[in-house]
ROFIFI-398669 format. One line per 8 residues: their letters; for each residue x, z, y of C-alpha. Coordinates in Angstrom, 2 decimals, always signed. Example, Ala and Ser with C-alpha at 12.3 -4.5 7.8 and 13.67 -1.06 7.14 Angstrom:
BEGIN
as) +12.30,+7.80,-4.50; +13.67,+7.14,-1.06;
This chain:
BEGIN
msskescr) +80.91,+63.76,+205.06; +82.92,+60.59,+204.38; +82.89,+58.80,+201.03; +86.56,+59.64,+200.53; +85.93,+63.32,+201.07; +83.00,+63.19,+198.64; +85.25,+61.60,+196.01; +87.88,+64.29,+196.58;
ielrtair) +85.39,+67.10,+196.09; +83.92,+65.50,+192.99; +87.32,+64.89,+191.42; +88.65,+68.39,+192.12; +85.64,+69.92,+190.42; +85.77,+67.40,+187.56; +89.44,+68.18,+186.87; +88.61,+71.87,+186.44;
qlndrcly) +85.63,+71.12,+184.21; +87.55,+68.65,+182.03; +90.45,+71.05,+181.64; +88.04,+73.83,+180.65; +86.84,+71.60,+177.81; +90.35,+70.55,+176.72; +89.74,+66.92,+177.72; +93.23,+66.60,+179.10;
saskwaae) +93.56,+62.81,+179.14; +90.41,+62.48,+181.24; +91.61,+65.34,+183.47; +94.97,+63.64,+184.00; +93.25,+60.36,+184.91; +90.97,+62.14,+187.40; +93.95,+63.92,+188.99; +95.79,+60.61,+189.42;
qlvgieqd) +92.79,+59.16,+191.23; +92.52,+62.29,+193.38; +96.03,+61.90,+194.77; +95.40,+58.16,+195.06; +92.77,+58.68,+197.78; +94.09,+57.91,+201.24; +94.71,+61.04,+203.26; +92.55,+61.58,+206.33;
pakytpsn) +95.05,+61.50,+209.25; +92.97,+64.02,+211.22; +93.43,+66.59,+208.45; +96.99,+65.74,+207.50; +99.32,+68.67,+208.08; +102.35,+69.88,+206.10; +100.16,+72.61,+204.56; +97.22,+70.30,+203.82;
trfqrgss) +98.47,+67.23,+201.99; +96.62,+65.34,+199.31; +98.76,+67.14,+196.70; +97.36,+70.53,+197.71; +95.43,+72.40,+195.02; +91.68,+72.84,+195.46; +90.59,+76.16,+196.96; +87.66,+78.36,+196.13;
sirrrfrt) +85.96,+77.29,+199.35; +86.08,+73.66,+198.16; +84.48,+74.65,+194.87; +81.75,+76.56,+196.71; +81.02,+73.54,+198.88; +80.42,+71.44,+195.76; +77.96,+73.89,+194.20; +74.86,+72.06,+195.33;
neitstpv) +72.36,+70.07,+193.39; +73.02,+66.88,+195.28; +75.16,+65.34,+197.97; +73.58,+62.89,+200.37; +76.66,+61.35,+201.95; +76.65,+57.68,+202.85; +79.44,+55.72,+201.17; +82.03,+53.81,+203.12;
agvsyvst) +84.82,+51.46,+202.11; +82.60,+49.83,+199.48; +82.31,+52.73,+197.02; +78.88,+53.27,+195.48; +77.68,+56.85,+195.06; +74.76,+58.76,+193.60; +74.31,+62.50,+193.46; +75.17,+64.26,+190.19;
pvmeedev) +74.41,+67.91,+189.42; +77.17,+70.39,+188.70; +77.34,+71.73,+185.15; +75.42,+75.04,+185.10; +77.79,+76.82,+182.72; +80.69,+76.31,+185.11; +79.14,+79.00,+187.28; +79.56,+81.54,+184.48;
vdgdfyll) +82.83,+83.30,+183.70; +84.17,+82.14,+180.33; +83.69,+84.64,+177.50; +86.53,+86.26,+175.59; +85.84,+84.27,+172.43; +85.91,+81.00,+174.36; +89.24,+81.88,+175.96; +90.71,+82.75,+172.56;
aksyfdcr) +89.38,+79.54,+171.00; +90.76,+77.47,+173.87; +94.18,+79.08,+173.37; +94.09,+78.20,+169.67; +92.97,+74.67,+170.55; +95.86,+74.21,+172.99; +98.22,+75.29,+170.19; +96.66,+72.60,+167.95;
eyrraahv) +95.14,+75.22,+165.63; +91.83,+73.42,+165.55; +90.16,+75.13,+162.60; +91.01,+78.58,+163.97; +89.46,+77.57,+167.28; +86.28,+76.38,+165.53; +86.10,+79.54,+163.42; +86.31,+81.82,+166.48;
lrdqhgkk) +83.30,+80.06,+168.03; +81.15,+79.97,+164.88; +78.59,+82.46,+166.30; +78.70,+81.29,+169.94; +75.76,+79.17,+171.09; +76.55,+78.25,+174.69; +76.95,+74.52,+175.37; +80.63,+74.84,+176.24;
cvflrcya) +81.29,+76.83,+173.06; +79.34,+74.39,+170.91; +81.25,+71.43,+172.38; +84.66,+73.02,+171.89; +83.81,+74.08,+168.33; +82.60,+70.60,+167.37; +85.49,+68.92,+169.18; +87.97,+71.17,+167.36;
lylagekr) +86.37,+70.28,+164.02; +86.51,+66.58,+164.89; +90.22,+66.76,+165.73; +90.90,+68.86,+162.61; +89.31,+66.09,+160.56; +91.36,+63.43,+162.36; +94.55,+65.41,+161.75; +93.79,+65.74,+158.04;
keeeiiel) +92.94,+62.03,+157.81; +96.35,+61.11,+159.25; +98.05,+63.48,+156.82; +96.27,+61.84,+153.89; +97.32,+58.38,+155.04; +100.96,+59.46,+155.24; +100.79,+61.21,+151.88; +99.22,+58.20,+150.15;
egplgksd) +100.69,+55.17,+151.92; +103.48,+56.29,+154.27; +103.47,+56.43,+158.08; +102.63,+52.73,+158.50; +100.47,+52.30,+155.43; +96.82,+51.38,+155.12; +94.36,+53.77,+153.54; +90.66,+54.36,+153.06;
avnrelvs) +91.01,+57.95,+154.23; +88.18,+59.09,+156.52; +87.46,+62.02,+158.77; +85.59,+64.37,+156.42; +83.95,+66.22,+159.32; +81.95,+63.22,+160.55; +78.89,+63.75,+158.35; +78.37,+67.41,+159.29;
ldrelstf) +79.08,+66.71,+162.97; +76.62,+63.81,+162.98; +73.92,+66.03,+161.49; +74.52,+68.90,+163.93; +74.92,+66.85,+167.11; +71.94,+64.62,+166.36; +69.79,+67.76,+166.00; +71.05,+69.09,+169.34;
rkngiidp) +70.25,+65.74,+170.99; +66.74,+65.59,+169.56; +66.07,+69.13,+170.76; +67.48,+68.38,+174.22; +70.10,+71.14,+174.06; +73.21,+68.96,+174.28; +75.30,+68.49,+177.42; +77.14,+65.29,+178.53;
fglylygm) +80.33,+66.41,+176.79; +78.47,+66.90,+173.53; +76.99,+63.43,+173.96; +80.51,+62.05,+174.45; +81.63,+63.66,+171.19; +78.50,+62.47,+169.40; +79.20,+58.94,+170.62; +82.72,+59.09,+169.14;
vlkdkgse) +81.33,+60.35,+165.81; +78.78,+57.53,+165.68; +81.42,+54.95,+166.56; +83.70,+56.19,+163.77; +80.78,+55.97,+161.34; +80.08,+52.38,+162.38; +76.77,+53.01,+164.19; +77.81,+51.03,+167.25;
ylartvlv) +74.39,+50.44,+168.82; +73.42,+54.11,+168.76; +76.94,+55.06,+169.86; +76.56,+52.86,+172.95; +73.18,+54.42,+173.74; +74.55,+57.95,+173.45; +77.67,+57.20,+175.50; +75.56,+55.63,+178.25;
esvnsypw) +73.53,+58.87,+178.35; +76.79,+60.81,+178.62; +78.33,+58.83,+181.50; +75.01,+58.68,+183.38; +74.75,+62.48,+183.18; +78.42,+63.16,+183.92; +80.29,+60.10,+185.25; +83.74,+61.67,+185.73;
nwsawlel) +84.75,+61.77,+182.05; +86.98,+58.69,+181.88; +87.46,+59.17,+178.13; +83.72,+58.58,+177.63; +83.91,+55.38,+179.68; +86.81,+54.15,+177.54; +84.90,+54.82,+174.33; +81.95,+52.91,+175.77;
qslcttvd) +84.23,+50.06,+176.81; +85.60,+49.71,+173.28; +82.03,+49.03,+172.11; +81.41,+46.30,+174.72; +82.85,+43.36,+172.82; +80.86,+40.67,+174.64; +79.69,+40.04,+178.18; +76.05,+40.19,+177.05;
ilnglnln) +76.53,+43.69,+175.65; +78.23,+44.79,+178.88; +75.48,+43.36,+181.07; +72.83,+45.01,+178.91; +74.05,+48.56,+179.64; +71.69,+50.64,+181.77; +74.26,+52.43,+183.94; +73.61,+54.47,+187.07;
dhwmkdff) +75.30,+53.42,+190.29; +78.40,+55.51,+190.88; +81.96,+54.72,+191.93; +83.12,+55.54,+188.38; +81.01,+52.62,+187.19; +83.21,+50.34,+189.30; +86.31,+51.60,+187.50; +84.58,+51.00,+184.16;
lasayqel) +83.48,+47.46,+185.03; +86.95,+46.54,+186.29; +88.50,+47.73,+183.03; +85.79,+46.11,+180.88; +86.17,+42.78,+182.69; +89.88,+42.94,+181.97; +89.32,+43.49,+178.25; +86.80,+40.64,+178.17;
rmhneslt) +89.38,+38.36,+179.84; +87.31,+38.03,+183.03; +90.50,+38.40,+185.03; +89.29,+37.23,+188.44; +86.26,+39.52,+188.30; +88.52,+42.40,+187.29; +90.89,+41.76,+190.20; +87.97,+41.65,+192.62;
kyeylqgt) +86.73,+45.04,+191.39; +90.14,+46.70,+191.65; +90.71,+45.34,+195.16; +87.26,+46.70,+196.05; +88.24,+50.15,+194.75; +91.53,+50.11,+196.66; +89.48,+50.51,+199.84; +89.15,+54.20,+198.89;
fsfssyiq) +91.86,+54.79,+196.26; +94.63,+53.18,+198.28; +97.49,+55.05,+196.59; +96.20,+55.00,+193.01; +99.02,+54.15,+190.64; +96.41,+53.50,+187.96; +94.79,+50.73,+190.01; +98.18,+49.22,+190.80;
aqiaktqy) +99.09,+49.19,+187.10; +95.76,+47.60,+186.17; +96.20,+44.89,+188.79; +99.65,+44.24,+187.33; +98.11,+44.00,+183.85; +95.57,+41.46,+185.08; +98.26,+39.43,+186.84; +100.27,+39.55,+183.61;
slrefekv) +97.35,+38.02,+181.74; +97.26,+35.29,+184.40; +101.05,+34.81,+183.86; +101.80,+35.65,+187.51; +105.10,+37.26,+186.52; +106.59,+37.42,+190.01; +103.64,+39.46,+191.30; +103.74,+41.72,+188.24;
evifeell) +107.43,+42.42,+188.76; +106.89,+43.40,+192.40; +104.08,+45.82,+191.49; +106.06,+47.55,+188.74; +109.12,+47.90,+190.95; +106.92,+49.62,+193.53; +105.41,+51.89,+190.85; +108.86,+52.95,+189.68;
rndpyrve) +109.99,+53.66,+193.22; +107.01,+55.99,+193.73; +107.10,+57.49,+190.23; +110.64,+57.15,+188.78; +109.77,+59.03,+185.56; +106.74,+56.90,+184.70; +106.70,+55.53,+181.15; +103.05,+54.51,+180.88;
dmdmysnv) +102.54,+50.71,+181.06; +106.30,+50.12,+181.42; +106.34,+48.24,+178.12; +104.39,+45.49,+179.90; +107.04,+45.41,+182.61; +109.65,+44.96,+179.87; +107.66,+41.99,+178.53; +107.90,+40.36,+181.96;
lyakecfs) +111.64,+40.99,+182.16; +112.00,+39.62,+178.62; +110.08,+36.43,+179.50; +112.26,+35.94,+182.60; +115.43,+36.75,+180.57; +116.49,+39.43,+183.06; +119.16,+41.10,+180.88; +120.47,+43.58,+183.43;
alsylahr) +117.03,+44.70,+184.67; +115.73,+45.14,+181.11; +118.88,+47.05,+180.14; +118.43,+49.37,+183.13; +114.74,+49.93,+182.30; +115.53,+50.67,+178.65; +118.19,+53.22,+179.65; +115.80,+54.78,+182.17;
vfmtdkyr) +112.93,+55.36,+179.73; +115.35,+56.48,+177.02; +116.60,+59.25,+179.30; +113.05,+60.12,+180.42; +111.26,+60.29,+177.06; +112.74,+58.30,+174.19; +110.03,+59.36,+171.71; +107.17,+57.56,+173.42;
pescciig) +105.77,+54.35,+171.88; +106.25,+52.58,+175.23; +109.93,+53.61,+175.35; +110.53,+52.34,+171.81; +108.90,+48.98,+172.64; +111.04,+48.60,+175.75; +114.22,+49.27,+173.77; +112.98,+46.90,+171.06;
nyyslkgq) +112.49,+44.17,+173.67; +116.01,+44.79,+174.95; +117.56,+44.29,+171.50; +115.36,+41.26,+170.88; +116.61,+39.62,+174.07; +120.17,+40.25,+172.86; +119.29,+38.50,+169.58; +119.61,+41.68,+167.51;
heksvvyf) +116.28,+41.27,+165.75; +116.90,+43.76,+162.92; +117.63,+46.51,+165.43; +114.62,+45.48,+167.46; +112.36,+45.90,+164.40; +113.72,+49.44,+163.91; +112.44,+50.45,+167.36; +109.09,+48.73,+166.97;
rralklnk) +108.60,+50.57,+163.67; +109.54,+53.81,+165.41; +106.88,+53.12,+168.05; +104.31,+52.68,+165.28; +105.33,+55.90,+163.58; +104.58,+57.64,+166.86; +101.28,+55.81,+167.31; +100.08,+53.65,+164.46;
kflsawtl) +97.48,+51.99,+166.70; +99.91,+50.94,+169.42; +98.81,+47.30,+169.54; +101.73,+45.62,+171.30; +104.24,+47.11,+168.84; +102.55,+45.37,+165.89; +102.45,+42.06,+167.76; +106.04,+42.28,+168.98;
mgheyvem) +107.26,+43.27,+165.53; +105.48,+40.20,+164.16; +107.39,+38.05,+166.66; +110.66,+39.57,+165.46; +109.86,+38.85,+161.82; +109.11,+35.23,+162.79; +112.57,+35.03,+164.39; +114.05,+36.49,+161.20;
kntpaaid) +112.10,+33.92,+159.10; +110.40,+36.79,+157.26; +106.98,+35.14,+157.26; +105.10,+37.55,+154.91; +106.15,+40.56,+157.00; +105.18,+38.72,+160.20; +101.72,+37.92,+158.81; +101.20,+41.55,+157.80;
ayrravdi) +102.18,+42.77,+161.28; +99.88,+40.29,+163.02; +97.00,+41.17,+160.72; +97.43,+44.84,+161.51; +97.30,+43.94,+165.21; +94.01,+42.04,+164.91; +92.57,+44.88,+162.81; +93.18,+47.17,+165.80;
npcdyraw) +91.95,+44.68,+168.40; +90.27,+41.45,+167.23; +90.48,+40.18,+170.83; +94.29,+40.14,+170.90; +94.98,+36.42,+171.27; +98.75,+36.92,+170.88; +98.31,+38.19,+167.33; +96.06,+35.27,+166.38;
yglgqaye) +98.60,+32.90,+167.90; +101.36,+34.60,+165.91; +99.38,+34.14,+162.70; +99.05,+30.44,+163.50; +102.80,+30.16,+164.02; +103.53,+31.98,+160.76; +101.28,+29.73,+158.69; +102.70,+26.67,+160.41;
mmhlpfya) +106.16,+27.81,+159.30; +104.79,+27.98,+155.75; +103.57,+24.36,+156.10; +99.92,+25.35,+155.85; +98.53,+23.50,+158.87; +94.83,+24.05,+158.09; +95.33,+27.83,+158.07; +97.48,+27.57,+161.21;
lhyfrksv) +94.83,+25.51,+162.94; +92.19,+28.13,+162.17; +94.22,+30.87,+163.86; +95.24,+28.70,+166.81; +91.53,+28.01,+167.42; +90.90,+31.75,+167.43; +93.62,+32.27,+170.02; +92.47,+29.52,+172.40;
flqptdsr) +88.89,+30.79,+172.16; +90.09,+34.18,+173.39; +92.52,+32.84,+176.00; +91.44,+29.30,+176.98; +93.58,+29.23,+180.13; +96.96,+29.58,+178.37; +98.63,+26.17,+178.07; +101.03,+27.38,+175.35;
lwiamaqc) +98.15,+27.94,+172.94; +96.74,+24.45,+173.48; +100.20,+22.94,+173.00; +100.68,+24.86,+169.75; +97.33,+23.59,+168.45; +98.17,+20.03,+169.52; +101.48,+20.17,+167.66; +99.61,+21.38,+164.59;
yeteelhm) +97.34,+18.32,+164.78; +100.47,+16.13,+165.03; +101.95,+17.34,+161.72; +102.29,+14.84,+158.87; +99.67,+16.66,+156.82; +96.99,+16.29,+159.52; +98.16,+13.46,+161.82; +95.03,+13.79,+163.96;
leeaikcy) +96.45,+12.26,+167.12; +93.16,+11.94,+169.01; +92.55,+15.67,+168.58; +96.13,+16.37,+169.64; +95.54,+14.36,+172.82; +92.47,+16.45,+173.64; +94.53,+19.63,+173.28; +97.38,+18.31,+175.42;
kraancnd) +94.86,+17.36,+178.13; +93.55,+20.94,+178.12; +97.13,+22.22,+178.34; +97.89,+19.93,+181.30; +94.82,+21.30,+183.09; +95.92,+24.91,+182.44; +99.01,+24.89,+184.65; +101.51,+23.86,+181.97;
reafalnq) +104.62,+25.50,+183.45; +106.99,+23.86,+180.98; +105.55,+20.41,+181.82; +105.49,+19.57,+178.12; +101.93,+18.31,+177.82; +102.19,+15.29,+180.14; +105.21,+13.88,+178.32; +103.50,+14.31,+174.95;
laklhhel) +100.32,+12.69,+176.24; +102.35,+9.65,+177.31; +104.10,+9.42,+173.92; +100.91,+9.75,+171.90; +99.06,+7.11,+173.92; +102.02,+4.77,+173.48; +102.01,+5.47,+169.73; +98.31,+4.56,+169.62;
gldeeaaf) +98.99,+1.32,+171.52; +97.30,+2.51,+174.70; +100.08,+1.53,+177.09; +98.02,+1.70,+180.30; +97.14,+5.33,+179.57; +100.73,+6.02,+178.54; +101.98,+4.58,+181.84; +99.52,+6.78,+183.73;
yykkdldr) +100.86,+9.96,+182.11; +104.51,+8.90,+182.40; +103.95,+8.26,+186.11; +102.21,+11.61,+186.51; +105.02,+13.38,+184.66; +107.64,+11.59,+186.77; +105.92,+12.60,+190.01; +105.81,+16.22,+188.87;
meaeereg) +109.49,+16.26,+187.90; +110.41,+14.81,+191.29; +108.25,+17.38,+193.12; +109.88,+20.23,+191.17; +113.36,+18.63,+191.47; +113.87,+18.81,+187.72; +116.25,+16.66,+185.74; +116.53,+15.85,+182.07;
pniveall) +115.95,+13.21,+179.40; +112.23,+13.05,+180.21; +113.05,+11.36,+183.54; +115.05,+8.60,+181.83; +112.33,+8.16,+179.21; +109.62,+7.84,+181.87; +111.64,+5.41,+184.02; +112.48,+3.16,+181.04;
flathcrt) +108.88,+3.01,+179.87; +107.49,+2.36,+183.35; +110.10,-0.33,+184.07; +109.33,-2.09,+180.77; +105.58,-1.74,+181.24; +105.62,-3.15,+184.79; +107.88,-6.06,+183.77; +105.56,-6.90,+180.86;
hnrfeeae) +102.60,-7.07,+183.26; +104.57,-9.13,+185.83; +104.68,-6.29,+188.35; +108.29,-7.11,+189.13; +108.61,-5.17,+192.38; +107.60,-1.92,+190.71; +109.82,-2.69,+187.75; +112.78,-3.29,+190.09;
vyctrlld) +112.24,+0.13,+191.70; +112.36,+1.90,+188.33; +115.35,-0.15,+187.15; +117.25,+0.57,+190.35; +116.70,+4.30,+189.81; +118.02,+3.97,+186.27; +121.29,+2.58,+187.64; +122.06,+6.11,+188.92;
ftgpeket) +122.43,+7.36,+185.33; +125.57,+6.97,+183.24; +124.16,+6.50,+179.73; +123.06,+3.34,+177.89; +119.94,+3.26,+180.04; +122.10,+1.90,+182.87; +123.03,-1.23,+180.91; +119.41,-1.60,+179.80;
aksmlrgm) +118.32,-1.53,+183.46; +120.93,-4.18,+184.41; +119.74,-6.42,+181.60; +116.14,-6.03,+182.70; +117.02,-6.88,+186.30; +118.81,-10.06,+185.21; +115.81,-11.04,+183.09; +113.45,-10.51,+186.00;
rtaqssrp) +115.71,-12.62,+188.27; +115.37,-15.48,+185.85; +111.60,-15.01,+185.60; +111.18,-14.98,+189.37; +112.46,-18.45,+190.20; +110.51,-18.44,+193.47; +112.27,-15.34,+194.72; +115.84,-15.17,+196.10;
pmdlehfp) +118.38,-14.31,+193.42; +119.41,-10.69,+193.22; +123.04,-9.88,+193.93; +124.03,-7.94,+190.83; +127.67,-7.83,+191.97; +126.74,-5.02,+194.36; +125.38,-2.82,+191.55; +127.84,-0.09,+190.65;
p) +129.64,-0.64,+187.33;
């Protein structure tokens, strides 16, 4: 049996098991990976495509204690037992409780299962109580503070669930799904170490629950914690590591993992979207745009991750493409946080910042923890010069994800606008620690050092040097390095950076005042050090411009003719007027 066929069988069974336990997000993810596996050409017929539903014969084939297939295409695999209770027909009470659960009547579902002791029944009862507590917590927040307010409201079911699930775990009568729920309870209570331990037990016992992997990932805030996890080898572990590397800003490692997984999951839209997300973090906008265009061609009603695509179109100022995308998601599902953020980006690009804020607030009413909406709303408040509101939005973003460098950067900008450079510097340092390869962050910190209140030019130079080494696309750092060295009286260093900046502008065929500035400085510097031939080259280039620099160049050439009595006189009559 091939590795791809093994993955298919595993995923088909996992989808049924996850659906039985109302873990619909994990089931959806598994189904997307199932159809992302490349179809075996030998078995491809119109009646046997990769979109065909699993048959009973497939389920029977998977009912073994272990599978000993040898992996191909670089996908690791270990055998995992099938859940025993999946062999038993669901009881009437369980079916009734599941129906109540699907109708979001969580307490009714839990009440129906109060006297049922099977592992599936216990999980669904506890899960229903957990969600009932979460629902009530959200209601309390809205009642006390409004839809976007802060509150100390907690899930009142956590204590009883912790007590019950910990007892089940100690007695060894808890299944992997119960461990997943117990891990979430511990995480919400702040017991992160024990939560990680329990979630590792869950994914090692049952690796196909992607929701459990995501909960575990949220607790891996450092590389050391990630490397310390004792995880079994399984192809799901590769998905987890790729996603964890991405969150820890190990972008090259993440790309390597996803390319490795594409050997089996060739058509996975999830993998494509994650590669796009990684390329976005690396600011490879052209590659990101190509991937998202392909995703939309294959799945024209996709809304998930499209807010990131809108960020790319916003950065590239693609008005028509962003307008088309906003209209598309509006017609597909306008009450999705992603759709609201896309429309907000569209209005922001048009300069209608008040209207943009309306849509970002709508996104947050739909999902108060939608990180990018808080950050983007903060950007809009900065544009509107509403600094207190911007600071509040950015702080809410870092409360959700302390590793969001954009929110820390936004806080730095906001405090800089308030002329509080020491506070701004603190937040800029946070942002560059999280994203040390982004030249914009280093430039922002350098400009903060340059302010009148600080005037720490040596520190600013260090920041500009880091920016220049981080692929400064705007070519701002080299020019500033030249100016600062000149201001400090270090003309040799200034000439070096002006020359480097000039070479770059010529290579990129860019024009602008920086060219004139560099040519004037280099001509003056070379003349001062009696390097007349070099100075003549720079002066001659200045004669092509029409501003006052042309007359300055003529004057310098006449002065050099006088200084070079041993050289033939230069015929200035042939210079254009």
